[in-house]
N, C-alpha and C positions, 0 to 999 in steps of 0.2 A: 504494500500500500504506500501511497505517496505521503507518508507521515514521518516527521522526525520526532522521535520519542526520547525523552530524557528524564532522569531522576534528578531532582533539584533540592538543595537546601542552602543555608547561608554559608556553609563551610566551603563551598566552591564546587568545581566540576572537574572530573578526571577525563582522560582520553577514552575513546570508545573501547569497550571491553566485551560487548556482546552485540549480536545482530538478530533481527527478526524480520518478518514480512512487512513491517510497517516502517522500516528505516533503521537508523543507527540508535542504539540504546547507550546512553552515557551515564553511568552511575555517579552519584555524588560521593564526596569523600566519606569513606567508611560505610557506605550504603550499597545495596545491591537490588537491581530489578531486572527481571527476565520476562519477556513476553513469550509464553509457551505456545500460544495460538492466537491467530487473528482471523476473524471471519467477517466477510463483507458481502452485502447484496446490493446490486444496482437494479433499480426499476425505472424503465423509461417508456413513456407513452407516446413518443413522437414530438413532445414539446417540453416536458418537464421531467427532471431526473430526481429520483430519491435514492439515497445511499444510506444503508444501515450497517453499522460496523460494531463489532464486539471484540474486546481484548480479554484474554486470560493471562494473568500475571502471577508471578511468585517473587518473593524477595522480602527485604526489610525496609524498603524506601517508604518515607512518609509522604513524599510528593513526587509527581512526574508530570510531564507536559508534552504536547505535540502540536503541530500545525498542519492543517490540510488546505491546499489551494482548491478553490471552486471557481468555475467560469462566470458566475453571476451571483447576485445577492442571495444568501442562503437563510433559511429558517432552520432552527435547531431545536430538537426536543428529545426526550428519552424514548428509546425504542422498547419493544416488547421482547423479553428474553425467550418467550415461547416460540418466536419466529424461527430461531435457529434449531430448536428441537424439531419443529415441523419440517424444516429443510433437511435435517439429518435423516429423519424417518423416510422422507420421500425419495431421496437420492441414494440411500444406502445400497451397496451392491447386493445382488441376489446370489445365494449359494446353490450350486447344483452338484450332484454326485456324478463322477465320471469313473468308469470301471476300466481296469487294465488287466490283461491276461498274465503277463510275466511279472514276477516280483520286482519292485523298485526299492530304492533306499527307504528304510523304515518298515518294509514288509519282511516277514520271515522268509528266508534266513539272512536277509540283508539288513538286519536291525542295527542302526547306528547307536552310539553310546550317548547321544545328546539330541535334544529337540531344537531345531533351528527355526521353527515357525515363529512368526511375530504377529502382533495384533493388526487390525485393519488400519489401513492408512487414514484417499480421501482426500487587477490594477486600479489602481485608484481612478475615481471619476471626478475628484475635486482637485483643487490646487495644492492641498496639503500633502507633504510627503507620506504621512500616515494618518488615516482617519479611522476613528472608532465609531462604527455604526450601530453597535449594540453590545450589551453585557448581560449575562444571566447566569444564575446558579441552577444546575440540574443535578440533583442528587450529589454524587461525589465530584461533579465536574463544574469548573468555573470556565465559562465560555465567553470569548471576546470575538466579535466579527469585525474584520479590518479591511480597509482599502489601502493601497500604497502606490506611489509613483516612483519610488526609488528603493532598490533592494537593500542598500546600505542603511537607509533610514528605517526600513522595516525590521532589519536585523537589530538595529539599535533599540527600537521600541520594544521588541520581544525581550531583549536582554534586560532592559530597565524594568520590565514588568514581570520578571521571574521566569522567562522562557530562555534559559541559557542553552543555546543550540550549537551544533558543530561549527567550526570556524569557516568551513567552505559553504555555509548556507547561503550567503548573499549571491554567489555565482550560480548556485542551483536554483534560487528563486528568480533570477533575472528574466528567464523566458516568460514566467507568469506575470511579472510586472509589466513587461513589454506588451503583453496581450491584454493588459488591464483586467486580470483576474482579481478576485477577492480572496480572503483567507479566514478560516475558522481556527482560532488558536484556543487550545483546550488545556487547562491545568487540572490534574487529578489530585485530589486530596481527600483522605477519609473524612467522613462527617463528624467523627468524634476524635478528639485529641488523643494522641498516643497510638491510634490504630495504624496498621500497616496495609499497604496495597497488596492484596493477595486474593487469588481466585478469579472467578468470572466477574468482570466489571459490567455495570449496566450498559446495554447497547445505546449508541447515539444514532439518531435519525436526522439526516440532513436532507433538505429539499431545495432545489434551485432550478431555474430555467436553463435548458441546454439544447442547442441546435442538433447535437448528436451525443449519444452516451459516451462518457469518458471516465476512465479510472486513473487518477494521478499516480505516477510511478517515479517521477524524476528524483524525488527526495531519497528514494531507496538507493540512489547512486552513492550516498554517503556511508552506506553500511560496509563494515570491514569484513564481513563473512557472507557466504552464499545466502541468497534469499529464495523463499518459496511463496508462490502466490496461489491462493484459493479463492475463487470468486463465483458467486451466484448472480445470474442475470435474468431478470423478468422483462419480457417484451412481447410484442405481438407475434414474433417469429423466433426461430432458433438463431442465436447470435454467436459471433466469433470475434476474436481480436483481429484488427486489420493487418498487424505485422507482429514480429517477434520482439521488437524494440530491444534487441541485444541479449535476449534470453534464449533458452531452448524452445523447441516447437511447442506451442500451447496444445494441451490435450483436453478433449471433452470427456468428462467423467459421468455426465448425465445430460439427457435432453428429452423433454416431453412436456405435455400440457398438464397444468394443474387442474385436476378434476374437482377437488374438494374446495368449496367456496366458503368454508367456515374458518374461524380463527384468524390470526394475524397474517398468515401466508395467503389464505383465500382472499382477504381484503386487499392485499397488495396485488394479487393476480387479476383482480377485476380490471378489464381493459388492457391487460398485459399478461395473457394466460400461459405463455410459453416460457418454461424454465430451462436454462442452460447452466450447467456447472462446469467451470473451467479451472484447470490447474496448469501451472508453469513453474519451471525452475530457472533461477538466475545464478549460475556458478560464479560469475564475475560481475558483481553489481555495478562496478565502475563503467561497464559497457552499456548500461541502460541509456537509451538514446532519446526517450521521450515518454509520453503518457500512452496508455492503452486506449485507442479509439475502437469502439465496438461497432460492428456492422452486421447486417443480416447474412446468415449463412446461405450457401447455394440451395440447400433443401431444408425442409422441416422434419427430416427423418428422425424418429426417436432413437435414443441410445441409452443403454443401462449396463453398467459393469457387471460381469459375471465372475464369481470366484468359484472355481472348480475344486471340489474335494475329491481327490483321487483315492479310489478304493480298489483293493485286489478282488477280482471276481472269485467267488466261492460257491460251493454247493454243500449244504448241510454243514457249514463251517469249515469245510476242507477246500484249500485252494485248488482251483480247477487245473492249474498247471502241474500240480504234483502227480495225480494219477495219469495225466497225459504224458508227462515226462517219464514216469515209471513204465507205462505201457510201451512207449517208444523205445526205452532202454531194453525192456524184455524182448521186444520184437527184434531189436538189433542183435541181442545175444543169441536168440534162437536162430537167426539167419546165419550168423557166424558159425554156430555149432553145426548146423546142417551142412554148411559148405565144407567144414573140416571133416565131417563124417563121410561125405561123398568123395572127397579127395583121398581119404585113407583107403577107399575101395578101388581106386583106379589101378589097373594092371601095370606092372613094372616091365617095360620092354627091354630087349637087349640093346646094349650100347654099341653102336658101330662107329668107329673113328673115321 
């Protein structure tokens, strides 16, 4: 995600020590914060985009912050955590049994000494350099909505207001400033003094006008370690990224229409009923060349991941290959024995030199 996430306190900021899908994580002196998972959904109806994102964090940091560029004036509210539960249930891979005849690793007699299986995967519009168009408190979030005409001034405002971000941030923000984007700056702080940021944070729901659906990625260039993108897209049709933007080939992990119109997912799917789940890896974040522009795919063909559970074919608990192999061996032994018996009865002729 195009977010720069930091842990902040008065003691100062250290160099980047960890990376996540939302950008570079910078722990404060003596504190630690790790983003274990980031989930995002983009909903686009042809005119307006909604983005819902949720972070799962661990650590002992009391505060953290991030900034998200948006192409136009955004409204921000808390999202419904049940949305992601519904997305998980709908897009989960299906399991199917697949039988094989000959034993494979893990089948008798090729039983290995360990189990290697793992779990499931899955710009400013005014004359001021920086303008504050709104502030609000949403649960654990302090949200400021900003405009900017100068990336250095934006970086300075963020630093003065407790958003201590990576030193390369002004250069990374410059393309957004030149295109007159706006910014949602978010500080996370527990609602009770002494609490630590830990576990699933409340989702944030952003809404703004957009000529085309876009997922900001430029700020992830600041991450010092490989990045992983997981994105849900709701639209009228199946969607796909327009390019790789410096990462590996994007892969579709789910595509299909949302049939259930109840709950938070059903509400968002009204008018945008087709859900596409997209995954992508960025082994070298510094190569990220821009933001993900999303476009309609060539077809609306549905897709769902299938996880095959390989099983050895048996009859009454006995592997089929065992009697088959035993029978073949017995037949071979009988054939060799018959050949040797016939050969022993051949007459021995006189040898003529």
